[in-house]
N, C-alpha and C positions, 0 to 999 in steps of 0.2 A: 854430638851435642846432647846434653842431658835434657829430659823433658821439662823440668822447671825452668831451665834457661831458655828453652824455645818458647815457652809460654810467656816468660817475662819480656822477651824480645817482641812477641806478638802484641802484648799490652802496650809496649812503647810505640809500636807502629800505629796502633789505634789512637793513641794520644796525639801523635804527630798529625794523623789524618784529621783529627777533630778540630784543629785550629782554623780550618778553611772558612767556616761560617762567620766567626767573630772577626777575622781579618777582612773578609769581603765586605762586612758592614762598615768598615772604616775607609773604603775607597772614595776618592773625590769625584772623578769624572768617568772613569772606565765603567762600561756597562755590558751586560749580556755576552755577545760573541767576542767582544774585545777582551773581556776578562778571561774567557776560555782560551783565546788565542795566545795571549801573553803568558798565562800560567803554563800552557802546554809547551810554548817556545822555551821558557826558562827551565822547564822540566827536562826537555831534550838536551839543552846545553849542559845542565848539571849531570845528566846521565853520561854524556860524552866525556866530561871531565873525570867521572868516576870509573868508567869502563874502559876507555881507550888505553890508559896506562897498563891495564891488566891484560887486555885482549888484543890490542893493536888493530891491524886491518882485519883480523879474523872476526871482529865484532860484526862486520857487515856481510860476512860470507853467506850465512843462511838467509839473510834478508835479500841479498842480490840474487841468490840462487832460487828464490821463490819457494822456499821451504813452507809447505802448507801448514804445518803445526805452528811455526813462528808467525805466519801471516794471520792465521785464525786468532791466535792469542793476542797479537798486536791489534787486530780489529776490535776485540773485546776490550782491551785497555783503552783504545781510542773512544769507544762508546762511553765507557765509564768516566773518562776525563771530561768529555764534552757534556754529557747529559747532567752530570753532577753540578757543574758550574752554571750552566744555563738554568737549571732548576732553582739554584740559590738566588738567582736574579728575579725569579718569578713568584716565589713563595717564601715562607719563613724557614729558618734553619731547622726547627723542630719538625715541620711537615716533611721536609726532604729526608731527614734522618729516620723518621718513623717509617716512611715508605721504603727506605733502603734496608730497614731491619728485617724485611721478609727474605733477605739473602740466604740465611741458613736453611730455611725451609725449601726455597727454590733450588738450593744446592743439593739438598737431600733428594728432591724429586728428580733432578737432573742425573744424580748418581744412580738412582733407581732405574731410570729409563736407559741410560747410555752405558753404565758400568755393571748393571745387574744387581746392585746392592739392595737387599731386602729392607723394607721399612717396617719397624714394629708398630703395633696399634697406637702406642703413645705418640709416635711422630705424626701419624695421620690425624690424631686428635689435636695436636699442637698446630698443625697446618690449618685445620678448621677454625680453631680459636683465633689464631693470628689473622686469618682472613676476615673474621668478624670484626677484629680490632681495626683493620684497615677500612673495611666497609663503614664502620661507625664513624671514623674520622672523616672519610669522604662525604658521607651522608649529611653530617652536621654542617660541614663546610658549604655544601651545596644549598642547604636550607637557609643559610645565612647570606646567600648570594655571592659567596666567594668563588673565585676561579679555581678549577682543579688542574689547570694546565701544568703548573709547576710540579704538583705531586705526581701527575701522570708521566711527565718527563723524568722525574726522579726514579720511577719504577724501572726505567731502562737500565739503571745502574745495577740493581740486584739481578736482573735478567742476564746482563752481560757477565757479571761477576760469577754467577752460578755456572755458566758455560765455561768460563775461564778456569775456575777452580777445579771443575770436573776434568777438564783437559789436563791441567797440571798434575792432578792426582793420578790420572791414567798414565801419564809419562813417567811419573815417579815410580809407580808400580811396575811399569815395564823395565825400568832401570834396576829395581830391586830384584826382579826375576831373572836378571842376567841379560836383558836386552840392551839396545843402544840407548845411552843416556842423551837427553836432549838439553842443550844449553838454552835456557829460557830468558835470561836477562835481555838479549837483543829484542825480544818481543815487547818489553816495557818501553824501550827506546823507540821502536817502530810505532807503538801506540801514540806516543807523544808527537812524533813527526806527522802521523796521519791526522791527529786532532788539530795540530797547528795548521796544516795545509788546508783542511776542510773549512776551518773557521776564519782564516785570513780574509778571503773575499767578503765574508759577511761582517767582518770587524772594521773594514776599511771605510772611511779614513779614521785613523787612530786618534783618540782624544785624551788618552791617559796622561795624567800629570807625572812629574818626577816622583812624587809621593806614592802614586798608584803603582808605578813601575817597580819601585823598591818593595812594596808589599807583595806584588805578584811574583817578583823574583824569589822572595822568601817562600811563597807557596809552592812555586815550581821546584825549588831545591829541597826544602825541609819538609813540606807537607806532602810532596809527591815522590820525588826521586828516591830519597832515602827509605821511607817506609815501604814503597812498592818493591824495591830490590830486596828488602828484608823478607817480605811475604813470599816472593819467589823462592828465596833460599829456604824458608821455613816449610814450604810444601814438601820438602824432603824429610822433614822431621815430624810434622803434625798432619793428621788426616784432614781432608777438606772440611768435614763437618765441624771439627774442633776449631779450625781457623775461622770459619764463618761465624761460629758462636762467639769466639773471643772478639771478633770484629764488631759485635754488637756494643761493645764498650764505647765505640765511637758515638753512638746515640747519646749515652749518658754524658760523656765528656763534652760533646759538641753542644748539646742543649744547655748545659751548665755554663760553658764558656760564653755562648751567645747571650745568655741571661745576665751573667756577671759583667761581661766585657762590652756588650752593646745594648743592654737594656731590653732585649727582645724576649718578652714573656710569652711562653707557649700558651695556646688556647686550651680551654678545658677539654674540648673534643680531642685535641692532639695528645694531651696527657692521658686521657682515658683510653684512646686507641693504642697509644704507645705502651701503656701498662698491660693491656691485653696481649700485645705482641711479645713484649719482653717476658711477661709472666709465663706465657705458653712455652717459650723457648727455654727459659730457666727450668721450668718443671720437667720438660722433656729431657733436658740434660741431666738433672738430678736423678730422675727415674732410670735413665740409662746407666748411671754410675752404680746405683743400687743393684740393678740387674747384673 
């Protein structure tokens, strides 16, 4: 796969991811853990429809065998699936997405710690500036009496994604060096199953209307299953840091869609904090290209 094509597919994945906020704002009765359970359930069903014809019973081989790599990655996916939707029910789309925008920097730190990747001075500076942006957003929200619970839950997403991207990058590097290649799509399915299993007791009794079920089925299939499988495939073509950086487009797409499609205007503090985070990351990337 050529690099431009891989980048274009990653941009498509971020666009699909970004519809979650605006679609969630149009739900009738489904709330919190029920939203998470139904989205994860439909994600799992869509993944089964996509993967079973290609892999058959072998799809479950590594899962049932207790493969540690698959289970760790699956746990990361489950945390991302669950924390993201719960956070959306607790705070604004913009707050969730800005908190998630720390993903590339957390991925860089994770790669430094676990893969031995060296971080240039510009990346450390970007980490500091992005941290100031998040602190600014949180500080203003607290001063206004707003709850930080949703934003704190949202931070679990970049923490889990940085661990997952680092693992996927390590496995891709092992395969390129002649080691055993690890089939990772089963981990995406495992994550959906774990998320659905954990949230079902908390979601019961279900109150979703037929309208809600249709929207959540759309999210499970189009907003999760397809882009997540794309990203797993693209880890073989793009470095983890570049994937995480391109994933920042979800912040821009998501805020604009929620603004235009649900009338959810981001607060000044969110815009200021988000500008610091995105500016730091963009400057770090451009400086890296020049170097």
